[in-house]
N, CA, C and O atoms as a GROMACS GRO file, in nm:
protein
  420
    1MET      N    1  -6.389 -10.712  -2.518
    1MET     CA    2  -6.418 -10.621  -2.465
    1MET      C    3  -6.566 -10.611  -2.406
    1MET      O    4  -6.662 -10.613  -2.483
    2THR      N    5  -6.581 -10.601  -2.276
    2THR     CA    6  -6.737 -10.575  -2.216
    2THR      C    7  -6.686 -10.413  -2.154
    2THR      O    8  -6.593 -10.350  -2.102
    3SER      N    9  -6.844 -10.405  -2.209
    3SER     CA   10  -6.887 -10.254  -2.192
    3SER      C   11  -6.910 -10.262  -2.034
    3SER      O   12  -6.933 -10.354  -1.956
    4SER      N   13  -6.892 -10.121  -2.020
    4SER     CA   14  -6.886 -10.074  -1.862
    4SER      C   15  -7.102 -10.101  -1.818
    4SER      O   16  -7.150 -10.152  -1.919
    5ALA      N   17  -7.168 -10.089  -1.754
    5ALA     CA   18  -7.288 -10.095  -1.717
    5ALA      C   19  -7.392  -9.911  -1.780
    5ALA      O   20  -7.343  -9.800  -1.760
    6THR      N   21  -7.479  -9.924  -1.824
    6THR     CA   22  -7.544  -9.815  -1.847
    6THR      C   23  -7.622  -9.766  -1.720
    6THR      O   24  -7.709  -9.840  -1.674
    7LYS      N   25  -7.596  -9.651  -1.661
    7LYS     CA   26  -7.661  -9.634  -1.505
    7LYS      C   27  -7.763  -9.538  -1.523
    7LYS      O   28  -7.734  -9.428  -1.570
    8LEU      N   29  -7.898  -9.570  -1.485
    8LEU     CA   30  -7.986  -9.438  -1.477
    8LEU      C   31  -8.006  -9.397  -1.338
    8LEU      O   32  -7.987  -9.480  -1.249
    9ALA      N   33  -8.040  -9.288  -1.313
    9ALA     CA   34  -8.105  -9.244  -1.180
    9ALA      C   35  -8.280  -9.182  -1.239
    9ALA      O   36  -8.322  -9.093  -1.314
   10LEU      N   37  -8.334  -9.286  -1.156
   10LEU     CA   38  -8.468  -9.186  -1.162
   10LEU      C   39  -8.444  -9.079  -1.053
   10LEU      O   40  -8.364  -9.095  -0.961
   11PRO      N   41  -8.518  -8.973  -1.071
   11PRO     CA   42  -8.567  -8.816  -1.021
   11PRO      C   43  -8.659  -8.861  -0.896
   11PRO      O   44  -8.712  -8.969  -0.870
   12PRO      N   45  -8.658  -8.732  -0.825
   12PRO     CA   46  -8.704  -8.790  -0.678
   12PRO      C   47  -8.885  -8.779  -0.696
   12PRO      O   48  -8.964  -8.821  -0.612
   13SER      N   49  -8.926  -8.703  -0.843
   13SER     CA   50  -9.069  -8.735  -0.847
   13SER      C   51  -9.099  -8.813  -1.004
   13SER      O   52  -9.050  -8.772  -1.110
   14VAL      N   53  -9.174  -8.912  -0.993
   14VAL     CA   54  -9.242  -9.018  -1.084
   14VAL      C   55  -9.384  -9.006  -1.094
   14VAL      O   56  -9.454  -9.092  -1.042
   15LEU      N   57  -9.443  -8.890  -1.165
   15LEU     CA   58  -9.580  -8.866  -1.116
   15LEU      C   59  -9.624  -8.900  -1.297
   15LEU      O   60  -9.540  -8.896  -1.387
   16LEU      N   61  -9.738  -8.925  -1.313
   16LEU     CA   62  -9.869  -8.981  -1.463
   16LEU      C   63  -9.751  -8.881  -1.548
   16LEU      O   64  -9.664  -8.927  -1.622
   17GLY      N   65  -9.775  -8.719  -1.514
   17GLY     CA   66  -9.743  -8.639  -1.635
   17GLY      C   67  -9.602  -8.609  -1.664
   17GLY      O   68  -9.564  -8.532  -1.752
   18ASP      N   69  -9.509  -8.690  -1.567
   18ASP     CA   70  -9.391  -8.692  -1.561
   18ASP      C   71  -9.303  -8.809  -1.641
   18ASP      O   72  -9.182  -8.815  -1.663
   19ALA      N   73  -9.411  -8.898  -1.676
   19ALA     CA   74  -9.356  -9.044  -1.727
   19ALA      C   75  -9.345  -9.091  -1.869
   19ALA      O   76  -9.314  -9.201  -1.915
   20LYS      N   77  -9.388  -8.950  -1.939
   20LYS     CA   78  -9.366  -8.980  -2.096
   20LYS      C   79  -9.249  -8.933  -2.132
   20LYS      O   80  -9.150  -9.004  -2.148
   21ASP      N   81  -9.254  -8.800  -2.149
   21ASP     CA   82  -9.118  -8.764  -2.110
   21ASP      C   83  -8.948  -8.808  -2.030
   21ASP      O   84  -8.835  -8.770  -2.061
   22LEU      N   85  -8.992  -8.900  -1.922
   22LEU     CA   86  -8.900  -8.968  -1.864
   22LEU      C   87  -8.839  -9.105  -1.961
   22LEU      O   88  -8.732  -9.159  -1.990
   23LEU      N   89  -8.962  -9.115  -1.985
   23LEU     CA   90  -8.943  -9.226  -2.073
   23LEU      C   91  -8.880  -9.253  -2.202
   23LEU      O   92  -8.840  -9.360  -2.249
   24LYS      N   93  -8.880  -9.102  -2.262
   24LYS     CA   94  -8.808  -9.058  -2.368
   24LYS      C   95  -8.640  -9.087  -2.331
   24LYS      O   96  -8.553  -9.168  -2.362
   25ARG      N   97  -8.651  -8.988  -2.262
   25ARG     CA   98  -8.500  -8.933  -2.200
   25ARG      C   99  -8.401  -9.090  -2.147
   25ARG      O  100  -8.291  -9.126  -2.191
   26LEU      N  101  -8.464  -9.138  -2.071
   26LEU     CA  102  -8.438  -9.311  -2.006
   26LEU      C  103  -8.446  -9.422  -2.143
   26LEU      O  104  -8.387  -9.528  -2.124
   27THR      N  105  -8.509  -9.405  -2.269
   27THR     CA  106  -8.506  -9.491  -2.403
   27THR      C  107  -8.354  -9.468  -2.477
   27THR      O  108  -8.258  -9.530  -2.521
   28ARG      N  109  -8.408  -9.329  -2.454
   28ARG     CA  110  -8.279  -9.274  -2.544
   28ARG      C  111  -8.104  -9.278  -2.472
   28ARG      O  112  -7.998  -9.283  -2.534
   29VAL      N  113  -8.118  -9.274  -2.382
   29VAL     CA  114  -8.008  -9.310  -2.286
   29VAL      C  115  -7.935  -9.445  -2.325
   29VAL      O  116  -7.816  -9.469  -2.342
   30VAL      N  117  -8.085  -9.551  -2.334
   30VAL     CA  118  -8.040  -9.712  -2.366
   30VAL      C  119  -7.978  -9.748  -2.443
   30VAL      O  120  -7.877  -9.818  -2.447
   31SER      N  121  -8.095  -9.655  -2.577
   31SER     CA  122  -8.044  -9.676  -2.722
   31SER      C  123  -7.914  -9.611  -2.775
   31SER      O  124  -7.897  -9.590  -2.895
   32ASP      N  125  -7.803  -9.574  -2.659
   32ASP     CA  126  -7.693  -9.455  -2.709
   32ASP      C  127  -7.592  -9.605  -2.679
   32ASP      O  128  -7.487  -9.630  -2.740
   33ASN      N  129  -7.653  -9.689  -2.573
   33ASN     CA  130  -7.531  -9.779  -2.500
   33ASN      C  131  -7.612  -9.917  -2.494
   33ASN      O  132  -7.664  -9.971  -2.396
   34PRO      N  133  -7.604  -9.968  -2.661
   34PRO     CA  134  -7.715 -10.107  -2.619
   34PRO      C  135  -7.635 -10.211  -2.614
   34PRO      O  136  -7.693 -10.305  -2.669
   35THR      N  137  -7.506 -10.251  -2.566
   35THR     CA  138  -7.443 -10.384  -2.485
   35THR      C  139  -7.450 -10.343  -2.341
   35THR      O  140  -7.464 -10.436  -2.262
   36ALA      N  141  -7.444 -10.232  -2.297
   36ALA     CA  142  -7.400 -10.275  -2.153
   36ALA      C  143  -7.508 -10.279  -2.077
   36ALA      O  144  -7.605 -10.217  -2.120
   37PRO      N  145  -7.524 -10.356  -1.936
   37PRO     CA  146  -7.593 -10.395  -1.851
   37PRO      C  147  -7.652 -10.276  -1.800
   37PRO      O  148  -7.574 -10.190  -1.760
   38LEU      N  149  -7.788 -10.253  -1.793
   38LEU     CA  150  -7.876 -10.169  -1.725
   38LEU      C  151  -7.911 -10.154  -1.619
   38LEU      O  152  -8.000 -10.229  -1.579
   39ILE      N  153  -7.853 -10.042  -1.519
   39ILE     CA  154  -7.871 -10.028  -1.366
   39ILE      C  155  -7.935  -9.915  -1.365
   39ILE      O  156  -7.896  -9.817  -1.429
   40VAL      N  157  -8.074  -9.916  -1.270
   40VAL     CA  158  -8.146  -9.806  -1.259
   40VAL      C  159  -8.165  -9.814  -1.126
   40VAL      O  160  -8.201  -9.907  -1.054
   41ASP      N  161  -8.123  -9.658  -1.094
   41ASP     CA  162  -8.108  -9.650  -0.909
   41ASP      C  163  -8.218  -9.569  -0.910
   41ASP      O  164  -8.255  -9.474  -0.978
   42ALA      N  165  -8.260  -9.628  -0.821
   42ALA     CA  166  -8.397  -9.546  -0.753
   42ALA      C  167  -8.414  -9.439  -0.634
   42ALA      O  168  -8.510  -9.366  -0.608
   43SER      N  169  -8.296  -9.453  -0.572
   43SER     CA  170  -8.282  -9.423  -0.425
   43SER      C  171  -8.321  -9.291  -0.421
   43SER      O  172  -8.383  -9.258  -0.320
   44ALA      N  173  -8.300  -9.206  -0.505
   44ALA     CA  174  -8.390  -9.044  -0.497
   44ALA      C  175  -8.516  -9.050  -0.534
   44ALA      O  176  -8.574  -8.943  -0.552
   45LEU      N  177  -8.582  -9.164  -0.554
   45LEU     CA  178  -8.736  -9.162  -0.572
   45LEU      C  179  -8.838  -9.148  -0.402
   45LEU      O  180  -8.847  -9.234  -0.315
   46HIS      N  181  -8.896  -9.019  -0.404
   46HIS     CA  182  -8.979  -9.033  -0.341
   46HIS      C  183  -9.126  -9.005  -0.338
   46HIS      O  184  -9.216  -9.019  -0.255
   47ASP      N  185  -9.116  -8.961  -0.464
   47ASP     CA  186  -9.280  -8.918  -0.515
   47ASP      C  187  -9.296  -9.021  -0.607
   47ASP      O  188  -9.213  -9.035  -0.696
   48PHE      N  189  -9.376  -9.084  -0.599
   48PHE     CA  190  -9.436  -9.149  -0.715
   48PHE      C  191  -9.514  -9.186  -0.750
   48PHE      O  192  -9.540  -9.242  -0.644
   49ASP      N  193  -9.626  -9.225  -0.837
   49ASP     CA  194  -9.750  -9.346  -0.890
   49ASP      C  195  -9.727  -9.430  -0.944
   49ASP      O  196  -9.616  -9.456  -0.989
   50SER      N  197  -9.846  -9.509  -0.958
   50SER     CA  198  -9.826  -9.593  -1.072
   50SER      C  199  -9.760  -9.594  -1.224
   50SER      O  200  -9.755  -9.698  -1.291
   51SER      N  201  -9.723  -9.496  -1.260
   51SER     CA  202  -9.657  -9.464  -1.374
   51SER      C  203  -9.500  -9.499  -1.397
   51SER      O  204  -9.442  -9.528  -1.502
   52VAL      N  205  -9.448  -9.487  -1.263
   52VAL     CA  206  -9.328  -9.531  -1.202
   52VAL      C  207  -9.297  -9.699  -1.257
   52VAL      O  208  -9.195  -9.764  -1.282
   53LEU      N  209  -9.412  -9.721  -1.258
   53LEU     CA  210  -9.416  -9.862  -1.267
   53LEU      C  211  -9.394  -9.903  -1.452
   53LEU      O  212  -9.307  -9.964  -1.514
   54ALA      N  213  -9.478  -9.856  -1.478
   54ALA     CA  214  -9.501  -9.839  -1.663
   54ALA      C  215  -9.322  -9.814  -1.733
   54ALA      O  216  -9.262  -9.858  -1.830
   55VAL      N  217  -9.296  -9.737  -1.641
   55VAL     CA  218  -9.157  -9.670  -1.688
   55VAL      C  219  -9.023  -9.786  -1.675
   55VAL      O  220  -8.946  -9.816  -1.766
   56LEU      N  221  -9.023  -9.837  -1.533
   56LEU     CA  222  -8.940  -9.939  -1.505
   56LEU      C  223  -8.968 -10.019  -1.616
   56LEU      O  224  -8.888 -10.033  -1.708
   57LEU      N  225  -9.092 -10.078  -1.610
   57LEU     CA  226  -9.080 -10.243  -1.720
   57LEU      C  227  -9.061 -10.162  -1.884
   57LEU      O  228  -9.010 -10.230  -1.974
   58GLU      N  229  -9.083 -10.086  -1.899
   58GLU     CA  230  -9.039 -10.013  -2.042
   58GLU      C  231  -8.888 -10.051  -2.058
   58GLU      O  232  -8.846 -10.112  -2.157
   59CYS      N  233  -8.830 -10.021  -1.980
   59CYS     CA  234  -8.651 -10.061  -1.926
   59CYS      C  235  -8.623 -10.152  -1.931
   59CYS      O  236  -8.532 -10.182  -2.009
   60ARG      N  237  -8.682 -10.246  -1.853
   60ARG     CA  238  -8.692 -10.376  -1.871
   60ARG      C  239  -8.683 -10.479  -2.010
   60ARG      O  240  -8.607 -10.561  -2.060
   61ARG      N  241  -8.817 -10.412  -2.035
   61ARG     CA  242  -8.840 -10.472  -2.199
   61ARG      C  243  -8.672 -10.436  -2.276
   61ARG      O  244  -8.596 -10.522  -2.322
   62LEU      N  245  -8.645 -10.276  -2.272
   62LEU     CA  246  -8.552 -10.248  -2.358
   62LEU      C  247  -8.432 -10.361  -2.333
   62LEU      O  248  -8.381 -10.452  -2.398
   63ALA      N  249  -8.419 -10.317  -2.236
   63ALA     CA  250  -8.286 -10.435  -2.167
   63ALA      C  251  -8.263 -10.593  -2.229
   63ALA      O  252  -8.166 -10.657  -2.268
   64GLN      N  253  -8.407 -10.617  -2.215
   64GLN     CA  254  -8.437 -10.769  -2.253
   64GLN      C  255  -8.429 -10.798  -2.433
   64GLN      O  256  -8.409 -10.896  -2.504
   65ALA      N  257  -8.459 -10.643  -2.457
   65ALA     CA  258  -8.444 -10.675  -2.640
   65ALA      C  259  -8.353 -10.714  -2.729
   65ALA      O  260  -8.342 -10.774  -2.836
   66SER      N  261  -8.250 -10.622  -2.594
   66SER     CA  262  -8.102 -10.627  -2.632
   66SER      C  263  -8.017 -10.708  -2.583
   66SER      O  264  -7.897 -10.678  -2.589
   67HIS      N  265  -8.066 -10.854  -2.512
   67HIS     CA  266  -8.038 -10.924  -2.431
   67HIS      C  267  -7.901 -10.852  -2.342
   67HIS      O  268  -7.784 -10.881  -2.366
   68ARG      N  269  -7.946 -10.753  -2.236
   68ARG     CA  270  -7.848 -10.707  -2.137
   68ARG      C  271  -7.925 -10.760  -2.026
   68ARG      O  272  -8.037 -10.809  -2.034
   69GLU      N  273  -7.847 -10.743  -1.912
   69GLU     CA  274  -7.936 -10.748  -1.782
   69GLU      C  275  -8.001 -10.591  -1.721
   69GLU      O  276  -7.953 -10.480  -1.744
   70PHE      N  277  -8.101 -10.616  -1.652
   70PHE     CA  278  -8.146 -10.537  -1.585
   70PHE      C  279  -8.189 -10.524  -1.452
   70PHE      O  280  -8.284 -10.574  -1.394
   71VAL      N  281  -8.085 -10.433  -1.408
   71VAL     CA  282  -8.151 -10.433  -1.283
   71VAL      C  283  -8.184 -10.299  -1.168
   71VAL      O  284  -8.121 -10.196  -1.189
   72LEU      N  285  -8.256 -10.300  -1.078
   72LEU     CA  286  -8.314 -10.229  -1.038
   72LEU      C  287  -8.230 -10.208  -0.859
   72LEU      O  288  -8.224 -10.304  -0.783
   73ARG      N  289  -8.188 -10.100  -0.829
   73ARG     CA  290  -8.124 -10.089  -0.712
   73ARG      C  291  -8.159  -9.971  -0.629
   73ARG      O  292  -8.165  -9.856  -0.674
   74ASP      N  293  -8.179 -10.002  -0.519
   74ASP     CA  294  -8.194  -9.911  -0.392
   74ASP      C  295  -8.370  -9.810  -0.400
   74ASP      O  296  -8.403  -9.694  -0.373
   75ALA      N  297  -8.435  -9.922  -0.448
   75ALA     CA  298  -8.619  -9.925  -0.474
   75ALA      C  299  -8.646  -9.870  -0.350
   75ALA      O  300  -8.598  -9.939  -0.260
   76PRO      N  301  -8.729  -9.730  -0.295
   76PRO     CA  302  -8.806  -9.725  -0.165
   76PRO      C  303  -8.887  -9.843  -0.127
   76PRO      O  304  -8.913  -9.931  -0.209
   77PRO      N  305  -8.927  -9.848   0.001
   77PRO     CA  306  -9.046  -9.936   0.069
   77PRO      C  307  -9.102  -9.920   0.005
   77PRO      O  308  -9.108 -10.019  -0.066
   78ARG      N  309  -9.173  -9.832  -0.034
   78ARG     CA  310  -9.313  -9.820  -0.078
   78ARG      C  311  -9.332  -9.836  -0.259
   78ARG      O  312  -9.438  -9.835  -0.320
   79LEU      N  313  -9.214  -9.849  -0.306
   79LEU     CA  314  -9.241  -9.920  -0.462
   79LEU      C  315  -9.217 -10.061  -0.469
   79LEU      O  316  -9.262 -10.134  -0.558
   80HIS      N  317  -9.130 -10.106  -0.354
   80HIS     CA  318  -9.146 -10.233  -0.346
   80HIS      C  319  -9.313 -10.288  -0.333
   80HIS      O  320  -9.354 -10.389  -0.390
   81GLN      N  321  -9.403 -10.190  -0.240
   81GLN     CA  322  -9.482 -10.260  -0.200
   81GLN      C  323  -9.586 -10.206  -0.318
   81GLN      O  324  -9.680 -10.284  -0.310
   82LEU      N  325  -9.609 -10.131  -0.400
   82LEU     CA  326  -9.664 -10.100  -0.532
   82LEU      C  327  -9.642 -10.224  -0.637
   82LEU      O  328  -9.713 -10.301  -0.702
   83ALA      N  329  -9.501 -10.198  -0.615
   83ALA     CA  330  -9.474 -10.334  -0.780
   83ALA      C  331  -9.560 -10.468  -0.694
   83ALA      O  332  -9.631 -10.550  -0.752
   84GLY      N  333  -9.537 -10.466  -0.563
   84GLY     CA  334  -9.620 -10.615  -0.529
   84GLY      C  335  -9.738 -10.634  -0.549
   84GLY      O  336  -9.784 -10.742  -0.587
   85LEU      N  337  -9.809 -10.521  -0.524
   85LEU     CA  338  -9.989 -10.460  -0.540
   85LEU      C  339  -9.943 -10.498  -0.679
   85LEU      O  340  -9.949 -10.617  -0.708
   86TYR      N  341  -9.894 -10.407  -0.774
   86TYR     CA  342  -9.940 -10.507  -0.927
   86TYR      C  343  -9.882 -10.622  -0.958
   86TYR      O  344  -9.890 -10.663  -1.074
   87GLY      N  345  -9.825 -10.680  -0.879
   87GLY     CA  346  -9.777 -10.829  -0.931
   87GLY      C  347  -9.670 -10.858  -1.024
   87GLY      O  348  -9.660 -10.964  -1.085
   88VAL      N  349  -9.530 -10.688  -1.042
   88VAL     CA  350  -9.465 -10.670  -1.097
   88VAL      C  351  -9.337 -10.693  -1.017
   88VAL      O  352  -9.224 -10.655  -1.049
   89ALA      N  353  -9.359 -10.736  -0.951
   89ALA     CA  354  -9.225 -10.693  -0.798
   89ALA      C  355  -9.100 -10.808  -0.874
   89ALA      O  356  -8.987 -10.759  -0.885
   90GLY      N  357  -9.118 -10.938  -0.919
   90GLY     CA  358  -9.066 -10.973  -0.980
   90GLY      C  359  -8.986 -10.950  -1.102
   90GLY      O  360  -8.864 -10.939  -1.114
   91LEU      N  361  -9.089 -10.944  -1.199
   91LEU     CA  362  -9.004 -10.876  -1.290
   91LEU      C  363  -8.939 -10.730  -1.306
   91LEU      O  364  -8.902 -10.665  -1.404
   92LEU      N  365  -8.939 -10.706  -1.171
   92LEU     CA  366  -8.842 -10.583  -1.164
   92LEU      C  367  -8.738 -10.621  -1.102
   92LEU      O  368  -8.672 -10.526  -1.061
   93GLY      N  369  -8.694 -10.730  -1.077
   93GLY     CA  370  -8.633 -10.796  -0.930
   93GLY      C  371  -8.613 -10.750  -0.804
   93GLY      O  372  -8.508 -10.744  -0.739
   94ILE      N  373  -8.727 -10.717  -0.776
   94ILE     CA  374  -8.742 -10.700  -0.610
   94ILE      C  375  -8.850 -10.729  -0.557
   94ILE      O  376  -8.942 -10.727  -0.640
   95GLU      N  377  -8.890 -10.762  -0.431
   95GLU     CA  378  -8.961 -10.822  -0.378
   95GLU      C  379  -9.042 -10.716  -0.260
   95GLU      O  380  -8.993 -10.619  -0.202
   96ALA      N  381  -9.148 -10.760  -0.252
   96ALA     CA  382  -9.264 -10.693  -0.159
   96ALA      C  383  -9.203 -10.714   0.009
   96ALA      O  384  -9.168 -10.827   0.045
   97PRO      N  385  -9.197 -10.617   0.086
   97PRO     CA  386  -9.112 -10.630   0.175
   97PRO      C  387  -9.201 -10.750   0.265
   97PRO      O  388  -9.314 -10.789   0.234
   98ALA      N  389  -9.128 -10.793   0.371
   98ALA     CA  390  -9.234 -10.896   0.449
   98ALA      C  391  -9.287 -10.807   0.549
   98ALA      O  392  -9.235 -10.713   0.608
   99VAL      N  393  -9.434 -10.875   0.556
   99VAL     CA  394  -9.519 -10.786   0.692
   99VAL      C  395  -9.512 -10.834   0.810
   99VAL      O  396  -9.555 -10.938   0.860
  100GLU      N  397  -9.440 -10.725   0.858
  100GLU     CA  398  -9.441 -10.698   1.050
  100GLU      C  399  -9.563 -10.793   1.124
  100GLU      O  400  -9.683 -10.767   1.127
  101MET      N  401  -9.495 -10.912   1.183
  101MET     CA  402  -9.596 -10.976   1.249
  101MET      C  403  -9.617 -10.878   1.398
  101MET      O  404  -9.525 -10.821   1.456
  102ALA      N  405  -9.729 -10.876   1.429
  102ALA     CA  406  -9.788 -10.756   1.578
  102ALA      C  407  -9.726 -10.842   1.687
  102ALA      O  408  -9.757 -10.960   1.707
  103GLN      N  409  -9.621 -10.762   1.765
  103GLN     CA  410  -9.570 -10.871   1.894
  103GLN      C  411  -9.694 -10.844   2.000
  103GLN      O  412  -9.731 -10.727   2.012
  104PRO      N  413  -9.748 -10.928   2.064
  104PRO     CA  414  -9.788 -10.883   2.212
  104PRO      C  415  -9.730 -10.851   2.266
  104PRO      O  416  -9.612 -10.883   2.282
  105ALA      N  417  -9.838 -10.716   2.356
  105ALA     CA  418  -9.747 -10.645   2.487
  105ALA      C  419  -9.712 -10.717   2.597
  105ALA      O  420  -9.647 -10.664   2.687
   0.00000   0.00000   0.00000
């Protein structure tokens, strides 16, 4: 019997002051569903700093520790850029958006 996916939705804001409590909540949800693939929905995320990367990397680590898939969905472009800047885009399964070439006028 296969387990359905564990789906986590990030809140609209993840700043340094929010990260510790958010990580505790996410860890509890992940621990309650130890075999299901872990899908993190970042579509609501709009106000964040680099602490969101630490939260996402820990979620990924928890998924890997229990041999489950980690999927990050609907990451906003700024999160792509931040993950690329810190060199963790590949770990999170996202790629920084391509830089558009300026077109001559």
